[in-house]
NUDRENLO-599760 format. One record per residue (C-alpha): residue number from 1; residue in three letters; y, x, z. Coordinates in steps of 0.05 Angstrom, whole numbers, plus 32768, in hexadecimal, padded with zeros to 4 digits. Example, Ala and Ser with C-alpha at 12.3 -4.5 7.8 and 13.67 -1.06 7.14 Angstrom:
BEGIN
R  nuba  dodo    yy    xx    zz
R     1   ALA  7FA6  80F6  809C
R     2   SER  7FEB  8111  808F
//
This chain:
BEGIN
R  nuba  dodo    yy    xx    zz
R     1   MET  8029  7F9E  7BB5
R     2   THR  7FEC  7F81  7BD4
R     3   THR  7FEF  7F43  7C04
R     4   PRO  7FEC  7F55  7C4E
R     5   THR  7FA9  7F3C  7C70
R     6   VAL  7FB5  7F1B  7CB0
R     7   HIS  7F86  7F17  7CEE
R     8   THR  7F7D  7F11  7D39
R     9   VAL  7F6E  7F4D  7D65
R    10   SER  7F48  7F30  7D9F
R    11   SER  7F26  7F66  7DC1
R    12   ALA  7F3D  7FA5  7DEA
R    13   GLU  7F12  7FD2  7DC1
R    14   ASP  7F35  7FB4  7D80
R    15   PHE  7F7B  7FBD  7D9D
R    16   ALA  7F6E  8001  7DB1
R    17   GLY  7F5F  8011  7D67
R    18   LEU  7FA6  7FFD  7D54
R    19   ALA  7FC5  803A  7D7D
R    20   GLY  7FCF  8064  7D42
R    21   ASP  7FFF  8035  7D1C
R    22   TRP  8019  800A  7D55
R    23   ASP  8050  8033  7D75
R    24   ALA  806F  8046  7D32
R    25   LEU  8079  7FFA  7D2A
R    26   VAL  8095  7FF9  7D6F
R    27   ARG  80C8  8034  7D63
R    28   ALA  80E0  8014  7D24
R    29   MET  80F8  7FD3  7D45
R    30   PRO  8145  7FC9  7D46
R    31   ARG  813C  7FCC  7D94
R    32   PRO  80FC  7FF4  7D9C
R    33   SER  80DF  7FD9  7DDE
R    34   PRO  80B8  8008  7E0C
R    35   PHE  8097  7FCF  7E28
R    36   LEU  8074  7FC6  7DE3
R    37   LEU  8055  800D  7DDE
R    38   HIS  800A  800A  7DD4
R    39   ASP  7FFD  8033  7E17
R    40   TRP  8028  8003  7E41
R    41   LEU  8006  7FC6  7E22
R    42   THR  7FC6  7FE5  7E2D
R    43   CYS  7FCD  7FF1  7E76
R    44   TRP  7FF3  7FAE  7E7B
R    45   TRP  7FB5  7F89  7E61
R    46   ARG  7F7F  7FB4  7E8C
R    47   ASN  7FA3  7F9E  7ECB
R    48   TYR  7FBA  7F55  7EB8
R    49   GLY  7F8C  7F3F  7E81
R    50   ASP  7F54  7F21  7EAD
R    51   GLY  7F47  7ED8  7E97
R    52   ALA  7F74  7EDD  7E5C
R    53   THR  7F64  7EED  7E13
R    54   LEU  7F84  7F1D  7DE1
R    55   GLY  7FA4  7EF9  7DA4
R    56   VAL  7FC9  7F30  7D82
R    57   ARG  7FD9  7F1B  7D3C
R    58   VAL  7FDA  7F56  7D09
R    59   ALA  7FE9  7F5E  7CC0
R    60   ARG  7FCE  7F9B  7C97
R    61   ARG  7FE0  7FAE  7C51
R    62   ASP  7FAB  7FDC  7C2D
R    63   GLY  7F91  7FE9  7C73
R    64   ARG  7FD3  7FFE  7C96
R    65   LEU  7FEF  7FD6  7CCE
R    66   VAL  802F  7FBD  7CB6
R    67   ALA  8040  7F85  7CE8
R    68   ALA  8028  7F6A  7D2D
R    69   PHE  8034  7F2B  7D5A
R    70   PRO  8021  7F46  7D9F
R    71   LEU  8004  7F0C  7DBC
R    72   TYR  7FCE  7EF2  7DF2
R    73   THR  7FB8  7EB1  7E08
R    74   HIS  7FB1  7E95  7E50
R    75   SER  7FA7  7E55  7E70
R    76   ARG  7FD7  7E2E  7E94
R    77   LEU  7FC9  7DE6  7EB1
R    78   GLY  7F91  7DE0  7E86
R    79   LEU  7FB7  7DF2  7E46
R    80   SER  7FB1  7E33  7E1B
R    81   VAL  7FF5  7E56  7E1C
R    82   GLY  8003  7E90  7DEE
R    83   SER  8032  7EC7  7E09
R    84   PHE  804A  7F0F  7DF9
R    85   LEU  8019  7F3F  7E0A
R    86   GLY  8036  7F62  7E49
R    87   GLY  804E  7F1E  7E66
R    88   ARG  8090  7F24  7E8F
R    89   HIS  808E  7F6E  7E86
R    90   SER  809D  7F60  7E3B
R    91   ALA  80E7  7F6E  7E35
R    92   LEU  80FE  7F6F  7DEF
R    93   ALA  80BB  7F57  7DD2
R    94   ASP  80BB  7F42  7D8A
R    95   LEU  8096  7F47  7D4B
R    96   LEU  8084  7F8B  7D35
R    97   VAL  808F  7F96  7CEC
R    98   SER  8091  7FD4  7CC2
R    99   PRO  80D8  7FDD  7CAA
R   100   ASP  80C3  7FE0  7C61
R   101   GLU  80A4  7F9A  7C62
R   102   PRO  80C2  7F5C  7C4D
R   103   ASP  80DD  7F28  7C7E
R   104   ALA  80A6  7EFA  7C63
R   105   VAL  8072  7F25  7C85
R   106   ALA  8094  7F17  7CC8
R   107   ASP  809D  7ECC  7CB8
R   108   ASP  8055  7EC5  7CA5
R   109   LEU  803C  7EEC  7CE1
R   110   ALA  8068  7EBF  7D0F
R   111   GLY  8051  7E7E  7CF0
R   112   SER  8008  7E94  7CF8
R   113   VAL  8008  7E88  7D44
R   114   ALA  7FDD  7E4A  7D37
R   115   ASP  7FA5  7E77  7D23
R   116   ILE  7F98  7E8D  7D6B
R   117   ASP  7F8E  7E47  7D84
R   118   VAL  7FC6  7E3A  7DBA
R   119   ASP  7FE1  7DFB  7DD3
R   120   TYR  8027  7E17  7DD7
R   121   VAL  804C  7E5B  7DDE
R   122   ASP  8075  7E78  7E18
R   123   LEU  8095  7EB7  7DFE
R   124   TYR  80C1  7ED8  7E30
R   125   GLY  80F0  7F18  7E21
R   126   LEU  8101  7F04  7DDC
R   127   PRO  8140  7F24  7DC3
R   128   LYS  816F  7EEB  7DAE
R   129   ALA  8179  7F07  7D65
R   130   GLY  8130  7F21  7D5D
R   131   ARG  80FE  7F13  7D27
R   132   VAL  80D5  7EE0  7D51
R   133   ALA  8113  7EBA  7D61
R   134   ARG  8129  7EB7  7D1A
R   135   ALA  80E2  7EA8  7CFC
R   136   LEU  80D7  7E6E  7D2C
R   137   GLU  811C  7E55  7D30
R   138   GLY  8119  7E0A  7D3D
R   139   GLU  80D3  7E0D  7D58
R   140   LEU  80DE  7E2D  7D99
R   141   GLY  810C  7E16  7DD3
R   142   LEU  8133  7E56  7DDD
R   143   ILE  8151  7E60  7E1F
R   144   GLU  8179  7EA4  7E35
R   145   ARG  8156  7EC0  7E75
R   146   VAL  8175  7F05  7E7B
R   147   GLU  81C1  7F17  7E68
R   148   SER  81A6  7F60  7E57
R   149   PRO  81EA  7F8B  7E55
R   150   VAL  81E9  7FC1  7E22
R   151   LEU  8214  8005  7E27
R   152   GLU  8220  802F  7DE7
R   153   LEU  8224  807B  7DF7
R   154   GLY  8246  8092  7DB6
R   155   ALA  8271  80C0  7DD7
R   156   SER  8265  80EE  7E12
R   157   TRP  8256  80CD  7E54
R   158   GLU  8295  80E8  7E72
R   159   ASP  82BF  80C5  7E3D
R   160   VAL  8299  8086  7E3F
R   161   TYR  8299  8081  7E8B
R   162   ARG  82E4  808F  7E8B
R   163   ALA  82E9  8056  7E56
R   164   LYS  82C7  8025  7E78
R   165   THR  82DD  802A  7EBD
R   166   SER  831D  8022  7EDF
R   167   SER  833B  805D  7F0A
R   168   LYS  8333  802E  7F46
R   169   SER  82E8  802A  7F36
R   170   ARG  82E3  8077  7F25
R   171   ASN  8307  8085  7F69
R   172   LEU  82D2  8057  7F8E
R   173   HIS  8296  8079  7F6D
R   174   ARG  82AF  80BE  7F81
R   175   ARG  82BF  80A4  7FCA
R   176   ARG  8276  8089  7FCC
R   177   ARG  8259  80C9  7FB8
R   178   ARG  8284  80EF  7FE8
R   179   GLN  826C  80C3  8021
R   180   LEU  8227  80CE  8010
R   181   GLY  822E  8116  800F
R   182   ASP  8250  8115  8052
R   183   LEU  820D  80FA  806B
R   184   GLY  81E6  8136  8055
R   185   ARG  81D1  815B  8017
R   186   LEU  81D4  8134  7FD9
R   187   GLU  81AD  8142  7F99
R   188   VAL  8192  811F  7F5C
R   189   ASP  8148  812B  7F4B
R   190   VAL  8130  8119  7F03
R   191   ALA  80E4  810D  7EF9
R   192   ARG  80CB  8111  7EB2
R   193   GLU  808A  8135  7EAC
R   194   ALA  804E  810F  7ECB
R   195   ASP  8042  813C  7F08
R   196   GLU  808A  8129  7F17
R   197   LEU  808A  80E1  7F05
R   198   MET  804F  80CF  7F32
R   199   PRO  8070  80E5  7F77
R   200   ALA  80B1  80C7  7F5F
R   201   LEU  8091  8083  7F52
R   202   GLU  8076  8085  7F97
R   203   GLU  80BB  808D  7FAE
R   204   ALA  80D2  8054  7F86
R   205   PHE  809E  8027  7FA0
R   206   ARG  80B6  803B  7FE8
R   207   ILE  80FD  802C  7FD8
R   208   HIS  80ED  7FF0  7FB3
R   209   ASP  80C8  7FD5  7FF6
R   210   LEU  8107  7FE5  801F
R   211   ARG  8138  7FC5  7FEE
R   212   TRP  810D  7F84  7FE3
R   213   GLU  80EF  7F76  802B
R   214   GLY  80F5  7F2E  8038
R   215   ARG  811A  7F1C  7FF6
R   216   PRO  80FD  7EFC  7FB8
R   217   ASP  80E4  7F33  7F86
R   218   GLY  80C5  7F19  7F46
R   219   SER  80BC  7F60  7F2B
R   220   ASP  8070  7F67  7F3D
R   221   PHE  8087  7FB0  7F4E
R   222   ALA  806E  7FA7  7F97
R   223   SER  8029  7F85  7F90
R   224   ALA  7FE9  7FAE  7F8C
R   225   VAL  7FD7  7F9C  7F42
R   226   GLY  8020  7FA9  7F2D
R   227   ARG  801F  7FF0  7F4F
R   228   ARG  7FDB  8001  7F32
R   229   PHE  7FF9  7FEF  7EEE
R   230   GLN  8037  8014  7EF5
R   231   ARG  8013  8053  7F0B
R   232   GLU  7FE6  804E  7ECB
R   233   ALA  801E  8041  7E9E
R   234   ILE  804A  8075  7EB2
R   235   LEU  8018  80AA  7EA8
R   236   ALA  8006  808A  7E64
R   237   LEU  804F  8089  7E4C
R   238   ALA  805A  80D0  7E67
R   239   ARG  802D  80E8  7E33
R   240   LEU  8062  80CC  7E03
R   241   ASP  809E  80EA  7E2B
R   242   VAL  80BA  80A4  7E3A
R   243   PRO  80C2  8098  7E85
R   244   ARG  80F5  80B5  7EB1
R   245   ILE  8105  80AB  7EFA
R   246   VAL  8145  80C2  7F17
R   247   LEU  8145  80C7  7F64
R   248   LEU  8184  80CE  7F8F
R   249   LYS  8170  80F7  7FCE
R   250   LEU  8193  8100  8011
R   251   ASP  8177  813E  8035
R   252   GLY  813A  813C  8008
R   253   ARG  8128  80F5  8012
R   254   ALA  8132  80C3  7FD8
R   255   ILE  8160  808C  7FEA
R   256   ALA  8168  8070  7F9F
R   257   PHE  8140  8071  7F61
R   258   HIS  814D  805D  7F17
R   259   TYR  810D  8059  7EED
R   260   TYR  811B  8052  7EA4
R   261   PHE  80FF  8061  7E60
R   262   ALA  8116  808B  7E28
R   263   LEU  8103  8073  7DE1
R   264   GLU  8123  807F  7DA1
R   265   GLY  8165  808E  7DBA
R   266   SER  816F  805A  7DEF
R   267   MET  8167  8054  7E3A
R   268   TYR  813F  8017  7E53
R   269   VAL  814B  8007  7E9A
R   270   HIS  8103  7FF6  7EBA
R   271   ARG  8113  7FF6  7F02
R   272   LEU  8143  800B  7F37
R   273   GLY  8150  8004  7F80
R   274   PHE  8170  8024  7FBD
R   275   ASP  8165  8027  8007
R   276   PRO  818C  7FEE  8024
R   277   SER  81A1  8018  8064
R   278   PHE  81CE  803D  8037
R   279   ALA  81E7  8000  8016
R   280   ARG  8233  800E  802E
R   281   TYR  8233  804A  8003
R   282   SER  821E  802B  7FC6
R   283   PRO  81E2  805F  7FB5
R   284   GLY  81C7  8031  7F7E
R   285   LEU  8206  8031  7F55
R   286   VAL  820E  807E  7F60
R   287   ASN  81C7  8089  7F4B
R   288   THR  81D2  805F  7F0C
R   289   LEU  820B  8085  7EF6
R   290   ASP  81E6  80C9  7F03
R   291   THR  81AF  80A8  7EDA
R   292   ILE  81D7  8096  7E9C
R   293   GLU  81F6  80D8  7EA2
R   294   THR  81B5  80F7  7E9E
R   295   ALA  819B  80CA  7E64
R   296   ALA  81DD  80DE  7E3C
R   297   ALA  81CF  8126  7E4A
R   298   GLU  818A  811C  7E29
R   299   GLY  81AB  8101  7DEA
R   300   LEU  819E  80BA  7DF8
R   301   THR  81D4  808C  7DD5
R   302   ARG  81C7  8047  7DF1
R   303   VAL  81BA  8026  7E36
R   304   GLU  818F  7FE6  7E38
R   305   PHE  819B  7FCD  7E7E
R   306   LEU  8167  7F94  7E70
R   307   GLY  817C  7F71  7EAD
R   308   GLY  81B3  7F41  7ECA
R   309   ALA  81FA  7F44  7EC3
R   310   GLU  820C  7F65  7F01
R   311   ARG  8257  7F7D  7F0C
R   312   TYR  8249  7FC7  7EFF
R   313   LYS  8222  7FB9  7EC0
R   314   LEU  8259  7F91  7EA4
R   315   GLU  828B  7FC1  7EB3
R   316   LEU  8266  7FF3  7E8C
R   317   ALA  8245  7FCD  7E56
R   318   ASP  8260  7FC1  7E0E
R   319   ARG  823C  7F81  7E04
R   320   LEU  8207  7F4F  7E1A
R   321   ASP  81CA  7F4C  7DF2
R   322   PRO  819E  7F15  7E16
R   323   LEU  8153  7F11  7E1C
R   324   CYS  8138  7ECA  7E14
R   325   GLN  80FC  7E9F  7E22
R   326   GLY  80E0  7E78  7DEA
R   327   ILE  80B6  7E3F  7DF5
R   328   GLY  8094  7E12  7DBF
R   329   LEU  8061  7E08  7D84
R   330   ALA  8044  7DD3  7DAF
R   331   ARG  8006  7DAE  7D97
R   332   GLY  7FFB  7D67  7DAD
R   333   PRO  801C  7D3D  7DE2
R   334   LEU  8002  7D62  7E21
R   335   ALA  801A  7DA2  7E06
R   336   ARG  805D  7D87  7DF2
R   337   ALA  8065  7D6A  7E37
R   338   ALA  8054  7DAD  7E57
R   339   ALA  8085  7DD3  7E2C
R   340   ALA  80BD  7DA1  7E37
R   341   SER  80B1  7DA0  7E83
R   342   GLN  80AF  7DED  7E85
R   343   LEU  80F0  7DF4  7E5F
R   344   ALA  8114  7DBE  7E8C
R   345   TYR  80FF  7DE4  7EC7
R   346   ILE  8116  7E26  7EAF
R   347   ARG  815A  7E02  7E9D
R   348   LEU  815D  7DE7  7EDF
R   349   ARG  8152  7E28  7F06
R   350   LEU  8187  7E4D  7EDA
R   351   ARG  81B8  7E18  7EED
R   352   LEU  81AA  7E1D  7F36
R   353   LYS  81B0  7E6A  7F33
R   354   GLN  81F8  7E63  7F1A
R   355   HIS  820A  7E47  7F5E
R   356   ASP  821B  7E83  7F88
R   357   ARG  8211  7E63  7FCD
R   358   LEU  81C8  7E47  7FB8
R   359   ARG  81B9  7E8A  7F9D
R   360   ARG  81CE  7EB3  7FDA
R   361   LEU  81A8  7E82  8007
R   362   TYR  8167  7E8E  7FDD
R   363   VAL  8170  7ED7  7FD9
R   364   ASP  818B  7EEA  801E
R   365   GLY  818D  7EAC  8049
R   366   ALA  8142  7EA4  804C
R   367   ALA  8130  7EEC  8052
R   368   PRO  8121  7EEC  809C
R   369   ILE  80ED  7EB2  808B
R   370   ARG  80CF  7EDA  8058
R   371   ARG  80CB  7F18  8081
R   372   LEU  80A9  7EF5  80BA
R   373   ALA  8077  7ED2  808C
R   374   GLY  8068  7F1A  806C
R   375   HIS  8061  7F38  80B3
R   376   SER  8030  7EFD  80C3
R   377   ARG  800A  7F09  8084
R   378   ASN  8004  7F53  8091
R   379   ALA  7FEC  7F46  80DC
R   380   LEU  7FB6  7F17  80C4
R   381   ARG  7F9D  7F4E  8098
R   382   ALA  7F99  7F81  80C8
//
């Protein structure tokens, strides 16, 4: 067996040339990430790559792509930082390695980060038991950032739902659905084709604005660049039959949405939201249950919630498979100080978030101020 050759892909043109083999490596991952699909990353780079540099490390054996470390470099406080291509959108990001390659290939590729000339790395979205975490153990400060509940759908959805929920919960779900139905005609609309997905995405944007007005929203789902990226990406992934948007409609108007990806037998939650004027009837929960039922009917056997440990997720989930942020491989005193400061800041924020009163104050208590500030900015632009 010949030794793999390793080099850095640093241009969009060269990255485009990897399309033929790239997705096969993604689909071979233990937890295949739709956020590493070539089309998704290409759209992300086109919208977010200004001022940054591609630094994708790839390994080829006999001319065939056998492994990749999807990285880019950007500047932070005068230092060069290496991060996953896809940034904060890169849930479940990891090394991509052909299943017939030895572990040494992944280890060597992970250790080759030094060849892209970064001061330190900041890798968000790592699976805790992933290849990067193992290969760079002891060299990264690893912090759990997202609880990421997982639900296995081995049996029928009806059986799983009954096994996971109490009779009290099921009665509540039926009552909420009945209450919504009393308000008008209730229907579930599943968008899967490109011509269905685009109007459904616009409805998702509208509902997202209603849900998060005046509240902190770190998703970038409401910004101009974020929406441009989402529109491009959903069309690109529609060619692979990956995106789905499930809308809960009342008298023809969407009051909740659940946007997910279907890849290699799993459902990956991307975004969801509901119209807060119907909050008392739990339309988001009703829509989530409909969405999981839709995914199960399609033949998907796992739900990756990829978010926090909200009560309804914990009730349904089999386990937590956390996503982490890894910071380290620092070169020099300035980089070590910057990496240590960032780790300390993240740990402090996580501790503060554990205090319910402080979290409620940040999320809801300051909402009127944020809404007023937003209206003032809009008035100045007008």
